[in-house]
N, C-alpha and C positions, 0 to 999 in steps of 0.2 A: 818563369817565362810569361811575359804579358799575353793575355788572351783577350781578344776583342769580340769573340763570339760568345754571347751570353746565354748559357743554358742553365739547368739547375736541378737541384733538390736531393734529398734523402732524409736520414732519420736521427734523438734520445731524450719526467717528473710531472707534476700534475698541478696545474694552476690555470684557472679559467680567467681570461681577460675579456674585456668587452669593448665594442665599437658602438657608434651611434649614428643615426640618421640626422641630417640637418632638419631641425624642427621647422615644420611649415613647408618643407620642400623635399618630399619623398624621392625625387629624382636625383638627389645628391646624398650619398652615404659616406660619412667620415669613418675611416677605419683607423682608430688611434690606439690599437692594442699591440703595436709592434714591440718586440723584445729582441735584444741582441743575444740572449741566452735561450736555450731550450726550456719550454714550460711544460712539456709532456714527453713521455716515451710512447710513440704511437702504437707499436705492436702490443705493448702491455696495457696501455691506458685508453687508447682511442678506438682501435679496431677490435670488434667483438668476435670475429672469425675471419679465416682466410681460406681461399680455395685456389687450386692451380689448374690451368689449361695448358697441357704440354703442346709445344709447337713442333709440328712435323716439317722439317726443312729440306727433306729429300737430298741430303748431302751438301746443301749450300751452307755457308758460314755467315752468321750475322756480324755486323761491325759493332762499334761501341754504342751502348745504349744512349749516350748523350747525343748521338747523331741519328737516332731513330724517332719516328713519329707513328703513333698508332691511333686509329679511329674505328668507330663502328662501321660495319659494312653489311647492312641488313641485320640478320641474326649473327653474322660472322664478324671478321675483323680484317682491316687492310693496314699493312705496315709499310712505311717508307724507310729504307735503309740508305741514308745519304752517304755513308762511307763506301759501301759496295755498289752504289748507284742502282739498286734493285728494289722492286716492289713485290710484296707478297699478299695474296688474297687467301685468307684462312676461313674454313668452315667453323661453326660454333664450337666444335670439339677440338679445334686446333689443327686438324688435318689440312694439308696444303691443297688448295683448289687451283691456284694460278700463280706462277712465278714469272716476273717480267724483268729481264735484264737486256736492254737494247742499246748498249753503248756502241756508237758508230756514226756514220754520216749518211746513211741511206734513209728511205722512207720509214717513218715511225721510230727512228733511232735518235739518240741524244748523246751529249757528253756529260752533262751534270743533271741530276734529278733532284728537284726541289721538294716535290710533294705528290703523292698519288692519293686519289679518292675514288669512292665507289658510289654509283647512283644509277638507278634504272638498268641494272644488269650490265653496266659499262664501267670500265676502269678509266679514269681521266687523270692524266699526268701533266704537271707543270714542270718543264725541263728547260735548261739553258736560259732561264729568265723570261724569254719571250715566246716559248714554244709550248703549245697545248696539244697533247696527243690523246686521242680517244681510242681505246682498245675494247674489244669484246670481252665478255667474261672469261673467255678461253685465252685471251692475250693476243688476239689477232688485230691488226691495224684496221680501224674503221675510218678515221679522218684525222687530219692534223691542221692546226692553224698557227699563224705567226702574228704576234701582237706588236703594238707600236713602241712599247717600253719594256724594260726588264722588270719583272715582278718577283717578290720574295715569298709570297703566300697567296692562297686564294680559298674561297668558299663557294660551294655549289648550293643554289637554292632550288628547291623542287619546282619545276615548271616556270622558273623566273630567271634563269640564267645564272650568272656568277658575279662575285666581287673579287677583284684582284688588288693586292697591296703593292704599290710601286716600290722598287728597291731603294735603298737608302740614299743613293747619290744620282740615280738616273732622272733626267728631265728636271733638275732643280731650277733651271732658268725659266721653264715655261709651264711646269706642272705645279699648280697650287693644291688641288685636290689629289691626295695620295691614294684614295680608294676609288678604283674605276669599276663601274658596273657594266656588264655586257649582257647580250641576249643569249639564247641557247646555242647560237652559232659563234659566240665569242666576239661579236661585233659590239663596239662601245655604244652604250645608250645614255649614260649619265656618269657623274662623278661626285665625290663627297669627301669631306675630311672634318672630323670633330675637333681637332686641335687648332688653337689659334696660331701656333708657331711650332715648326720643327724643321730644322735644316737637314739633319741626318736622322734616319730612324733605325739604324743599327739592326738588331735582330727582332724588331717588332713583328707581330703576327696577329692572325685572326683565329679565334677559337669559337667553334660552333656551339650555339645554345639551343636553337630550334630550327624549324624549317626555313624561317626568314630572319632569325635573330642570331647575333654573334657578338663576341667580345672583341673589341680592338684593344690590343695590349701593346702600348709603346714602351719598350723595355727600359728606356732611360728616363721615363716620366714617373710621376707619383700619382697619375690618374689612369684608370681603366674605364673604357666606355662600353656600355651595353647598348647595342644598336639594333634597330629593326629596319633593315635595308638602309635607307639614307636618313634615318632619324635616330638621334640619341635619346634613349628612353631612361637611362640611368647612368650616373657617373659615380664611380668609387674613387674617393679622394683618400690617399694613403699617406699617413704621417709617419715618416721614417726618421723622426727625431733629428732632422738636420743632417743626416748622413746619406742623403740621396746624391745623384749625379749633380755636380755644380753647374750652374747656368753657363759658366764660361766654356764648358765642354759642349753643351747643347747648341750654343750659338757660334762656335768656332767654325770657320770655313777652311781650315788647314789641318791636315791629319797630324802633322808634327806638333801643332799647338795642342791638339786634343791629348796626344801622348804625354806631353810635358805637364799639362794640368792634372792628368790622371796620376802620373808618377809623384806629383807634389801633393796629392790628396791622400792622407794616410789611410782612410777607411771609407768605403762606399758600399751601400746596400742598394739592391735593385730587385724588381719583380720580373723575372723572365718568362713566367708562364701563369696562366689563369684559366680556371674551369668553373663553370657554374651549373647547378641544377636547381630543382625546386626548393631544396633544403639547405644547401651549402655553397659557399664560395671557397674554392681551393686555389691558393696562390703558391707559386714557387718563390723562393728567396735566394738571391746570390749575394756573395760578400767578396769584395775586392780589397785587399790590403797591400799598400805600397805597389799598386799596379798589377798584382797577381791575384787570380781567382783563388779563394781559400775554402770557404764553407758554402754549402748548399742547404736550403731549408725547405720544409713543408709547413705551410701556414693554413690552417683550417678554420673557417669562420662559419658558425651556425647562423643562418639567416633568420631563424625564429627569434632568438634572444640575443644575437650578436656576440655570444661567447666565442672565445678565440683560443687556439692552442698552436704552438710552434715547436718544431724539432729541427735541429741542425746536425749535419755530419760533415767531415772534411771531404772535399772533392777527390783527394788523393787516397782516401781510405778504401779498404777492401769492402766495407759496408756499402759505400756508394757504388762501387763496382758491381756488387751483388744486386742491389735494388735498381740502380739507375734513377732517373727522374720520373715522377709520376707522369703517366701518359694519358689517362682519361679519368673523369669522374662520371660514373654511370647514373642513370635515373634511379637505380636501386641503391644509391649511396655506397658504391664501392669505388675505392681508389685503386687504379690499375697500374702495375709496373711490368716491364719486360725484364724478367729475372734471369741471372746467370747462375744456375743451380750448381755448377762445378765449384763455386766458391762457398757453398753452404757450410761445410765443415769448418771453414775458417771464420765464419761470422756468427754461427749459432749461439756461441757463448758470450759474444760481445754485444748482442742486441737483446735487451731485456724482453723476455716473453717469447722469443722466437723458438726456443728449443722445445716448447710444448707441441710444436707441429712437426716433430722429427719424422714421424711415420709418413706424413703427407709428402715431405720432400724426398724421403728415402724411396718411396714407391713411384716417383715420377720417372717415366721412361725417357725423358729428354733433358738435356742440360739447359735448354732454353724454354721458358714457359711464361705465360701470362699469370701474374699473381694478383688476385682480386682480394682486396682488404675491405671488409665490411665495417662501415662506421657504426659504432654502437649507439644505442639510445641514450 
């Protein structure tokens, strides 16, 4: 079945490839170490240690990990479950601090939840595309705002308002800049767009890097932009060996034409996720064959020497169901997954190196946990 929501990632040898910066222009970095095969087994060869943070769900059920988003919330974590339309605020030990499920038509309620974030002891939700709802740390309604366009993602800047990414088809006739900046009351102050052209932006998103820096990740493009507010400070140019989305898809203004081109393109690779810290760039990889999502990959690039490692697994595999896509890259060089531990017995012998953590998984009191994988030296 054809899927047009582009998510990603998971896990299986050891081979270091390299990328390089454009000589004379450090603001452009060419990543030319793409591989269609796994070059490392991450649990065995990349991660030096793992730890678990059990999640206390208070009887609530999490949806598919492909539809979840996780971010830091002070010392704790905030999770968006877009399948169940719920938000969770967790303490550092995984205990549940606040659960928000406000589906309805009344004040502070919504039909569809895009993303929840945490800042200054408030939970801020983007819902129904154009609805921003601010809740207290306890989950009580503080204020809500309605925006001029539908948005698919947003980032909060400390004391500087927010940036919102316009949804793929909204306002195409009058909106050239697809990133809209607002003040702290979510009133528009400016706009910006680093790309020269993009008719539809599919599952593009914004990934936080610092207080006022973020990655703009256009999923169907071979470029990722590191931005400081409305300024591009670095562009990553990714060489996918000619197997990226064809230009005819990107420039088509008819959905049926896009489907036809995709079905006639035997193999496509794309980057659905990107995270960056001071040491590493972590990319997700997606693979579409004959119009259907097949493999997901994790692509880790060391920013010190630009060495590179990639691992793939099938999206329909139990291994992918167990790990899900990477959710964060922490400042301490840990890759974070939302793990379904009920599948551990099925995957421990098929993922090289995983069985050495038997006792850790066996002692976990919850079937849902955050899995922190430390990148080795």
